[in-house]
Structures are given as C-alpha cells and as structure tokens.
Phi, psi and omega in degrees: 000126180254147176238148172288137179234148176274146179296126180281150180232150176242146178254112176268129182252117175263188180298310185239008185211162176242149179212126178269133183233131178286138181265161180295146175257136175231128179238127175262117186235126175277092188290126181277160177307140173088004184249135176287148181273047178208167185268342178231157179244113177254035183278206184296136179300133177085356175264124179272118174235137182289140183237176177297335186293342177287338184244332187239119180246061178237119184285152172063031172246147181225153183287133174270087187100188180203160172238145179299155179303325181272026175225169180222159180146187184294128173233128181264127176239142180208164172258006184261106185297325179292319178295320178301319180291322179301319183282315192266332189286131186301329181293341180276345176051043179293125184291140177225145179242134181237133173251127184242140175243127180249000000 
C-alpha cells in the first residue's frame, strides 16, 4: 500500500536571509509480484502490464535499481540522482541480498 507524501522542506538560516530548500525524497516500496520496476510500459502494443504508477503518485522519483516483474521485494525510489547512482551503479558494489524460491 502506497501513501502520498508531501515534499519535506528545510529552512536554511543565513546571516541576513532565510531560504527554503527542498530535501531529497526517498521511498521504500514493497514491489508486488507482476509489477514492472518502472513508471511506464513501452512493451508490446495492447498488453496491459502493471507499473509503479499504479502504486506511487509522487513526481520525479526513480527506482535505484530494479526487480524483475516476476519477483517481489524492497525497491528504493528517490529524486536524488547521486543517491540513486550510489545504490544502483555497479562500480559502487553496493551489497544486495536476494532470497529465491524455486
């Protein structure tokens, strides 16, 4: 079950001014079986496949990595490109654990 969340804001206080800055969003989503790890489906014409947009209504967030459609589990989504790269890029060797049932 996904919930809408409001973008958190931080108030930075300088010597003579105030400035509101949007903070990064991170969403932890338990992706169900049969759902693509993307927001749009550019697959075969006429085939309806469930995507993240069915569950997550938060703009400008993207999955850091992905899970196959036929799997389920934790999917991290964020609007922070640096965080996304740290998690998903192979050069960073972020450890991941997969449990498989055959």
